C-alpha positions as CSV (number, residue, x, y, z in Angstrom):
1,M,0.0,0.0,0.0
2,V,2.8,2.4,0.9
3,R,4.7,1.4,-2.3
4,R,1.6,2.2,-4.4
5,C,1.1,5.6,-2.8
6,L,4.8,6.5,-3.4
7,L,4.5,5.5,-7.0
8,G,1.3,7.6,-7.4
9,I,3.1,10.6,-6.0
10,L,6.0,10.2,-8.3
11,L,3.8,9.9,-11.4
12,S,1.7,12.9,-10.5
13,A,4.8,15.0,-10.0
14,G,5.5,14.8,-13.8
15,P,8.8,14.0,-15.6
16,V,12.0,13.9,-13.7
17,H,14.8,16.5,-14.2
18,G,16.8,14.3,-16.6
19,V,13.9,14.1,-19.0
20,V,13.2,17.8,-18.9
21,A,16.9,18.6,-19.7
22,Q,16.8,16.2,-22.7
23,D,13.7,17.9,-24.2
24,A,14.8,21.5,-23.6
25,P,15.8,23.4,-26.8
26,P,19.5,23.8,-27.3
27,I,21.1,27.1,-26.5
28,F,21.9,29.2,-29.6
29,P,24.6,30.2,-30.3
30,S,26.6,27.6,-28.4
31,R,29.9,28.2,-30.2
32,P,31.5,30.7,-32.6
33,I,29.7,31.5,-35.9
34,S,31.3,31.3,-39.3
35,M,30.1,34.0,-41.7
36,V,31.1,32.9,-45.1
37,V,31.8,35.5,-47.8
38,G,31.9,34.2,-51.4
39,F,34.4,36.8,-52.6
40,A,38.0,37.7,-52.0
41,P,39.3,39.7,-49.0
42,G,39.2,43.4,-49.6
43,G,36.3,43.5,-51.9
44,P,33.0,45.3,-51.3
45,A,31.2,42.3,-49.7
46,D,34.2,41.5,-47.5
47,V,34.5,45.1,-46.3
48,I,30.9,45.3,-45.1
49,A,31.0,41.7,-43.6
50,R,34.0,42.7,-41.5
51,L,32.3,46.0,-40.5
52,I,29.2,44.2,-39.0
53,A,30.9,41.1,-37.6
54,P,32.0,42.7,-34.2
55,T,28.5,44.1,-33.5
56,L,26.9,40.8,-34.5
57,A,29.3,39.0,-32.1
58,A,28.5,41.4,-29.3
59,D,24.8,40.8,-29.6
60,L,25.0,37.1,-30.0
61,G,27.6,36.6,-27.2
62,Q,29.9,34.5,-29.5
63,P,32.7,35.4,-31.9
64,V,31.7,35.8,-35.5
65,A,34.5,34.8,-37.9
66,V,34.5,36.1,-41.4
67,E,35.7,33.3,-43.8
68,N,36.4,34.0,-47.4
69,A,35.5,31.1,-49.8
70,S,35.9,32.9,-53.1
71,G,35.5,31.7,-56.6
72,A,32.9,30.9,-59.3
73,G,31.0,34.1,-58.9
74,G,30.2,33.5,-55.2
75,S,28.9,29.9,-55.8
76,I,31.7,28.2,-53.9
77,G,30.8,30.1,-50.7
78,Q,27.1,29.4,-51.3
79,A,27.7,25.7,-51.8
80,R,29.6,25.6,-48.5
81,V,26.8,27.2,-46.5
82,A,24.1,25.2,-48.3
83,A,25.8,22.0,-47.2
84,A,26.4,23.1,-43.7
85,R,24.5,21.8,-40.7
86,P,21.3,23.9,-40.4
87,D,21.8,25.1,-36.9
88,G,22.8,28.7,-37.5
89,H,26.5,28.4,-36.7
90,T,27.4,28.7,-40.4
91,I,25.8,31.6,-42.3
92,L,26.3,33.3,-45.7
93,F,27.1,37.0,-46.1
94,G,25.4,36.9,-49.5
95,S,25.0,39.5,-52.3
96,L,23.3,40.0,-55.6
97,A,25.3,37.0,-56.8
98,Q,22.8,34.8,-55.0
99,A,20.1,36.1,-57.3
100,I,22.0,35.3,-60.6
101,I,23.7,32.0,-59.6
102,P,20.6,29.9,-60.5
103,T,20.7,31.3,-64.1
104,L,24.4,31.8,-64.6
105,Y,25.4,28.3,-63.5
106,R,23.4,25.6,-65.2
107,H,25.3,22.6,-63.8
108,L,25.7,23.1,-60.1
109,S,26.5,20.4,-57.6
110,F,24.1,21.9,-55.1
111,D,20.6,23.4,-55.0
112,P,21.0,27.2,-55.5
113,T,17.7,27.7,-53.7
114,A,18.8,25.8,-50.5
115,L,19.1,28.9,-48.5
116,Q,16.7,30.9,-46.3
117,A,17.0,34.7,-45.8
118,I,17.8,36.1,-42.4
119,G,17.6,39.8,-43.5
120,M,19.1,42.4,-45.8
121,V,22.1,44.3,-44.5
122,N,22.7,47.1,-47.0
123,E,22.2,48.4,-50.5
124,V,25.0,49.7,-52.7
125,P,24.6,51.8,-55.9
126,M,27.1,51.3,-58.6
127,S,29.5,54.0,-60.1
128,I,30.2,54.2,-63.8
129,I,33.9,55.0,-63.8
130,A,36.9,55.3,-66.1
131,R,40.6,55.8,-66.0
132,R,41.7,59.3,-65.0
133,D,42.6,60.5,-68.5
134,F,39.6,59.0,-70.3
135,P,38.4,61.5,-73.0
136,A,34.9,62.2,-71.7
137,A,33.8,64.8,-69.2
138,T,30.2,63.7,-68.7
139,L,28.1,60.6,-69.0
140,A,26.7,61.8,-72.3
141,D,30.3,62.2,-73.6
142,L,31.1,58.7,-72.3
143,V,28.2,57.2,-74.2
144,A,29.4,59.0,-77.4
145,V,32.9,57.6,-77.1
146,I,31.5,54.1,-76.5
147,R,29.3,54.3,-79.6
148,R,32.3,55.6,-81.6
149,D,35.0,53.2,-80.5
150,G,33.0,50.1,-79.5
151,R,35.2,47.0,-79.1
152,G,38.2,49.2,-79.0
153,L,37.3,50.0,-75.4
154,N,37.9,47.6,-72.5
155,L,35.1,47.4,-69.9
156,G,36.3,45.6,-66.8
157,N,34.4,43.8,-64.1
158,A,35.3,41.9,-60.9
159,G,34.5,38.5,-62.5
160,V,31.7,36.5,-64.0
161,G,28.7,36.7,-61.7
162,S,29.8,39.8,-59.8
163,T,27.7,42.8,-59.4
164,S,30.0,44.8,-61.6
165,H,29.4,42.1,-64.3
166,L,25.7,42.7,-64.2
167,C,26.2,46.5,-64.3
168,S,28.4,46.1,-67.3
169,L,25.7,44.1,-69.2
170,L,23.1,46.7,-68.2
171,L,25.4,49.6,-69.5
172,V,26.2,47.9,-72.8
173,S,22.5,47.0,-73.3
174,A,21.4,50.6,-72.7
175,V,24.1,52.2,-74.9
176,G,23.5,49.6,-77.7
177,T,27.1,49.2,-78.7
178,P,29.2,46.1,-77.8
179,V,32.6,46.7,-76.2
180,T,35.4,44.4,-75.0
181,I,34.3,42.9,-71.7
182,V,37.3,42.0,-69.4
183,P,36.5,39.8,-66.4
184,Y,39.0,40.0,-63.5
185,R,39.5,37.8,-60.5
186,G,38.2,40.3,-58.0
187,N,37.8,44.0,-57.5
188,G,41.4,44.6,-56.4
189,P,43.1,43.6,-59.7
190,M,40.4,45.4,-61.7
191,M,40.9,48.7,-59.7
192,N,44.7,48.4,-60.0
193,D,44.4,48.3,-63.8
194,L,42.0,51.2,-63.8
195,L,44.3,53.3,-61.6
196,G,47.2,52.4,-63.7
197,G,45.5,53.4,-67.0
198,R,45.5,49.9,-68.4
199,L,41.7,49.6,-68.2
200,D,39.3,52.0,-69.8
201,L,36.0,51.6,-68.0
202,S,34.1,49.8,-65.3
203,C,30.9,49.9,-63.4
204,D,31.4,48.9,-59.8
205,Q,30.1,49.3,-56.3
206,T,30.6,52.7,-54.7
207,T,32.1,51.0,-51.6
208,N,35.0,50.0,-53.9
209,N,35.6,53.3,-55.7
210,S,34.2,56.4,-53.9
211,E,37.5,57.3,-52.2
212,Q,39.4,57.1,-55.6
213,I,36.8,59.2,-57.3
214,R,37.0,61.9,-54.5
215,A,40.8,61.8,-54.8
216,G,40.7,62.3,-58.5
217,A,42.5,59.0,-59.2
218,I,39.7,57.9,-61.5
219,R,36.7,59.5,-63.2
220,G,33.2,59.1,-61.8
221,Y,30.4,59.7,-64.3
222,A,27.2,58.6,-62.6
223,I,25.6,56.6,-59.8
224,T,23.1,53.9,-60.7
225,G,20.8,54.4,-57.7
226,V,17.6,56.3,-57.6
227,A,19.2,59.1,-55.6
228,R,22.7,60.6,-55.2
229,T,24.9,59.1,-52.5
230,A,26.2,61.0,-49.5
231,A,29.7,59.6,-50.3
232,L,29.7,61.3,-53.8
233,P,27.2,64.2,-53.6
234,E,28.6,65.8,-56.8
235,V,28.1,62.8,-59.0
236,P,24.7,62.6,-60.7
237,T,22.5,59.6,-61.0
238,T,22.2,57.9,-64.3
239,A,18.7,59.2,-64.6
240,E,19.9,62.8,-64.1
241,A,22.7,62.3,-66.6
242,G,20.5,60.9,-69.3
243,L,20.8,57.1,-69.0
244,P,17.8,56.1,-66.9
245,L,17.8,52.4,-68.1
246,V,21.0,51.8,-66.1
247,T,19.4,51.8,-62.7
248,M,20.4,49.2,-60.2
249,T,21.8,48.6,-56.7
250,G,23.9,45.8,-55.3
251,W,23.0,44.5,-51.9
252,N,24.1,42.2,-49.1
253,M,21.9,39.8,-47.2
254,L,22.5,37.2,-44.5
255,F,21.4,33.7,-45.3
256,A,21.2,30.4,-43.4
257,P,21.0,26.9,-44.7
258,T,17.5,25.7,-45.5
259,G,16.0,23.8,-42.6
260,T,17.5,26.1,-39.9
261,P,14.9,26.3,-37.1
262,G,12.7,29.4,-37.0
263,P,13.8,30.5,-33.5
264,V,17.5,30.4,-34.6
265,V,16.7,32.5,-37.7
266,E,14.8,35.0,-35.6
267,R,17.7,35.2,-33.1
268,L,20.1,35.9,-36.0
269,N,17.7,38.5,-37.4
270,R,17.5,40.2,-34.0
271,A,21.3,40.5,-33.9
272,L,21.3,41.9,-37.5
273,R,18.7,44.5,-36.5
274,A,20.9,45.4,-33.5
275,V,23.7,46.1,-36.0
276,L,21.5,48.3,-38.1
277,A,20.4,50.2,-35.0
278,D,24.0,50.8,-33.9
279,A,25.2,54.4,-34.3
280,T,28.7,53.5,-35.6
281,V,28.0,50.8,-38.3
282,P,25.4,52.6,-40.4
283,R,27.5,55.8,-40.3
284,R,30.5,54.0,-41.7
285,M,28.3,52.3,-44.4
286,L,27.2,55.8,-45.6
287,E,30.8,56.9,-45.6
288,L,31.6,54.1,-48.0
289,G,28.7,55.0,-50.3
290,S,26.4,52.2,-49.0
291,T,22.9,52.6,-47.6
292,P,21.9,50.6,-44.4
293,A,18.9,48.4,-45.1
294,S,15.6,49.4,-43.5
295,G,11.9,48.4,-43.4
296,E,10.4,45.1,-44.4
297,R,13.5,43.8,-46.2
298,T,15.4,43.6,-42.9
299,T,13.0,40.8,-41.8
300,P,13.4,37.1,-42.9
301,D,10.1,37.1,-44.9
302,G,10.8,40.5,-46.5
303,A,14.4,39.6,-47.4
304,Q,13.3,36.3,-48.9
305,A,10.7,38.1,-51.1
306,A,13.4,40.6,-52.2
307,W,15.7,37.7,-53.2
308,R,13.0,36.1,-55.3
309,T,12.2,39.4,-57.0
310,E,15.9,40.1,-57.9
311,T,16.3,36.5,-59.2
312,A,13.4,37.1,-61.6
313,R,14.7,40.5,-62.6
314,W,18.1,39.4,-63.8
315,R,17.3,36.1,-65.4
316,P,16.0,37.7,-68.8
317,L,19.1,39.9,-69.1
318,L,21.5,37.1,-68.6
319,E,19.7,34.8,-70.9
320,A,19.4,37.5,-73.7
321,A,23.1,38.2,-73.4
322,G,23.9,34.4,-73.5
323,Q,25.8,34.8,-70.2
324,Y,26.4,31.4,-68.8
325,A,29.5,30.3,-66.7
326,D,29.3,26.6,-67.7
């Protein structure tokens, strides 16, 4: 009788402590986070990734290590994150490349949609630029020179699949005259040739060239955003300068592998919003010619929708130009 009473008391008390501990959700993050950048160190994506990493780490309570896995237009870094364990400890510092990889690469070893958005970080207009002694004072002059010299001009980009590659395609399409497209292995080599006068033209992110334009080391003709940028207030937009079809912005977005639990994605998003609310980080973004993300696109759902929209936007241009990497 006593034994039956004791058993009843134990059963009515619910699960023992060991069972509760086993069912409790894991603590996140429980170790350092790897933030993968699909491009080389020193490029526009890498600069912003390293800018936000310390504030992300402070909010999450774990180190955030920026790891460069460059090559193949950002697809090597994406493949690494897509194959990672979906627990939030490996994330992708993505870019516009993630919107064109599904079209540009037709024989991938991974599913290019196997990511889920955490939130948008920033947007970056492009600058149409040229070597310092290029014989054109305005964007209209530049267009006239392109139409006159055509393939005698070299138009460089940071590599197939890069944001500057897309801007190059958009510029050539709007002008209506083919030029010689020169893909480089990253922004650094391209900028070195532009500064050295060995490259005629480029169209690249303002984070990579605003300082050189202000210093007079290269020419800046127009910004591809809808408004002028605080980093280059004297440089007109393409719409102001007479080429409204060349309107675009690059962007950066955090992604997690598909299947990452909702609470983990929300925790990462909360840390991202802490970065965007910080006084120092957005100010530095603006100094670099970048605009901190705001509004719905900083949420997981809003960022996911923006990613889908950008993928649909660039597919026809790539297909019309026959731009495939394999």
